[in-house]
Each structure stands twice: as C-alpha cells, then as structure tokens.
C-alpha positions, 0 to 999 in steps of 0.5 A, spaced: 482 556 520 487 552 525 482 549 529 477 547 523 482 544 519 483 538 524 476 536 523 475 537 515 477 530 513 473 526 518 467 531 516 469 530 509 468 522 510 462 522 514 459 527 509 462 523 503 458 517 506 452 520 507 452 524 500 456 519 496 451 518 490 451 526 489 459 526 490 460 522 484 455 526 480 459 532 482 466 529 482 467 532 475 469 539 477 475 536 482 480 537 476 478 544 475 479 546 483 486 542 483 488 546 477 486 553 481 490 550 488 496 548 484 496 555 481 495 558 488 501 554 491 506 555 485 505 562 485 508 562 492 515 559 489 520 561 485 519 556 479 526 558 476 529 555 482 526 548 483 531 543 482 531 535 482 534 533 489 537 526 491 531 525 495 526 526 489 530 520 485 530 515 491 522 516 492 521 515 484 526 509 485 522 506 491 515 507 486 518 504 480 522 498 484 517 496 489 511 497 485 513 491 480 516 487 486 510 487 490 506 485 484 510 479 483 511 477 490 503 477 491 502 473 485 507 468 488 505 468 495 497 470 494 495 467 487 490 473 486 491 477 480 486 482 482 490 484 489 497 483 485 494 489 480 491 493 486 498 493 490 502 495 483 497 501 482 497 503 489 505 503 489 506 506 482 500 511 483 503 518 482 503 523 488 497 527 489 497 534 486 494 537 493 500 534 497 503 541 496 497 544 501 497 539 506 505 538 506 506 546 507 501 546 513 505 541 516 511 545 515 514 541 509 518 546 504 514 548 499 519 547 494 521 540 495 513 538 494 512 542 488 518 539 485 516 532 486 509 534 484 511 535 477 517 530 476 513 524 480 507 525 475 512 525 469 515 519 472 509 515 472 507 517 465 513 514 463 513 508 467 506 506 467 505 504 460 512 500 460 508 496 466 502 496 462 505 493 456 506 486 460 500 487 465 493 488 465 488 487 459 491 492 454 497 489 453 496 490 445 496 497 446 503 501 444 507 504 449 507 511 445 499 510 445 499 509 453 504 514 454 500 519 451 493 517 454 496 518 461 500 524 459 493 527 457 490 526 464 496 529 467 498 535 463 492 539 464 492 539 472 500 538 473 503 541 467 499 547 465 498 551 472 506 550 472 507 553 465 502 559 467 505 561 473 512 560 470 510 565 465 507 570 470 513 570 474 518 571 468 513 577 464 508 579 470 511 579 477 506 584 479 500 579 478 504 573 481 505 577 487 498 579 487 495 572 487 500 569 492 497 573 497 491 568 496 494 562 497 490 560 503 484 559 499 487 553 496 485 550 503 478 551 502 478 548 495 482 542 497 476 541 502 471 541 497 475 536 493 476 532 498 469 531 500 467 530 492 473 525 492 471 521 498 464 521 496 466 518 489 470 513 493 465 510 497 460 510 492 465 506 488 466 501 493 458 500 494 458 499 487 463 494 486 463 490 493 457 486 491 459 478 490 467 480 491 467 480 498 474 476 499 477 480 494 475 487 497 477 484 504 484 483 501 485 489 497 482 493 504 487 490 508 493 490 503 491 498 502 492 500 509 499 496 510 501 499 504 499 506 506 503 505 513 509 503 509 509 509 504 508 514 510 513 511 514 518 509 509 517 517 506 518 520 513 525 516 514 527 517 507 525 525 508 529 525 515 535 523 511 535 530 507 532 534 513 525 534 511 521 528 514 514 531 513 515 532 505 518 525 505 512 522 508 507 526 504 510 525 497 511 518 498 504 517 502 499 522 499 497 519 492 493 521 487 487 516 488 483 519 482 488 518 477 490 511 480 483 509 479 482 511 472 489 507 470 486 501 474 479 502 470 483 503 463 489 498 463 487 493 469 482 489 472 477 495 474 476 491 481 483 493 483 482 500 483 478 498 490 485 498 493 486 505 491 479 507 494 480 504 500 487 507 500 484 514 499 480 513 506 486 511 510 491 517 507 486 522 509 485 519 516 492 519 517 492 526 514 487 528 519 490 526 525 497 529 523 493 536 522 490 535 529 496 533 532 500 539 530 495 544 532 495 541 539 502 541 539 502 548 537 496 550 542 501 547 547 507 551 545 503 558 545 500 556 552 506 554 555 510 560 553 507 566 557 508 561 563 515 560 562 516 567 561 512 569 568 517 564 571 523 568 569 520 574 571 
C-alpha cells in the first residue's frame, strides 16, 4: 500500500477528468464514506483525552481574521466581488474530514488532527453566518437560520461519528478495540471519495467556465496562491508546537465540498470555482508529500543494512 498511495491522487485526478460526469452523479455517497472514515479514525484515539491546544486557537484565528481581511483587500485592489468572495470562502472553508487520514500517514499526531476536525468545523458554523449576514446574496437571512442550516450539513458527518465512538469507548470498549484494528480501510474509502470529489470538481469547472474566462482565471491563480500560503503558514505554526505536519494539513487541507455548498447557498455561485481549483492544488501537493515520504522511507530502509555492514 505504501507504494500505491503515492499514485492514488494523480490517478484520481486523471480518472476524475475522464469520468467527471459519472463522478458528479455518484458524489452523493461521499458523506456516507466520510462518516465511516471518521468513525474508523476516531476509534483509534481516546476521545476523552482530547483538548483544545494553543495551535488550534491560532489556526482558528487565522481563518477568521485573514478570510475577512482578504475579502476587503481584494475588493480594494482588484474590484471583482466574485474573486473577493472566492478568497473569503476559500480561507474560511472548514478543514476536511479526511485530514485525519492524510495527516496520520504523513506522521502527524492523530489526537491533534482529530481535535481540530471537530472544533474547526464548529468554528466555521458559528463565524460563517456572521459574515454572510453582510456579504453575499442572502443578507436577509437571520444568524440563527444560517447557523442551523450550516450546522445541519456539518453535524451528520463530523459530530455523529464523534458521539458514536464516544459511546463505544465508554460503554463498549471491546467493540471499539475491534473496530480500531480496521482503521487502515479508511485509506481505500478516502481514495474513492477523492475520485468522486475531484470528478465532481472538474465537472463543475466545465459547467461554469463558459463566458467567465477572466474571472475563472483570476480564481484559479488566487486559489493556488492561497493554497501555498495555507500549507506554508500551517507548517510554520505547527513547527512552533512540535507538529509541523499537523499544522500544514489542518490549515491547508479544506473540505472543498462544504465550501462549494456554502458559496452556492450564500454567495455568487461562480465564487465556488475558487474551491474547485483549490481541491486540485491541495490534492496534488498531498500526492507529492506522500511520494516524498515514501521515497525518504525507502532510502532509510535501504541505507540501514549498508550502515550496519560497515560497522561489522
């Protein structure tokens, strides 16, 4: 699996490009797979010992401040409301539920990624309705209605597996231990989700690209710049707290499907193309990270016997 995982992402992009219309039709099963992925990853962590760290607070502060700051900065420098909205939703977009899978494979602490998967999504459910009350096409919608609408999309995927596993760990520890032995299956489920999500993303770009070429180009360029800043800033911040990989993934790996839904619901739907492009950039970078780690591990394993031979 270690050799295969490096090629899963580029294969998903190629298949998503070729089968994008079919992927779009099957994308409805992704939330169910994400539920199982989180369930299998949560059982491997003692949820009762999770706590919000200083890094979590800094990551949330970055998303809250930089998203609204980026929105007004773009409006003043490049007067295109759609691009400004794309940057707003791209930065505020919650962390991907599947971040636990990738971050753990790269060596991040599972407890750190699990905690922020929960609190980061809850933060977006609270902050997004505030921003959408004065930005976008539904400024007349009350905060409580927006909050409940967003929470209804997040809760089944994030909160439900959390509470299910919490019940298992408290009342059915043997069942929890049994399920924890199968957490490796989450990688294959994630690969299927990736294929369907990327295919849906590519299909979305095909549909909305006609007649909006300049805006699409601006959204594409700004998305790759934002993706780079996210991963670089996250890794720098994570390094301050002893988990560089977790910091990068938690800030850089986004739940683009959720972001696209929020853009389509509250903003100019064309702004969601930002996240469609972002999905491609983040997955290409994740693919490179997995390939680089596998290559480094192979070099270490091949070098160890030689080193020992020299000692003998």
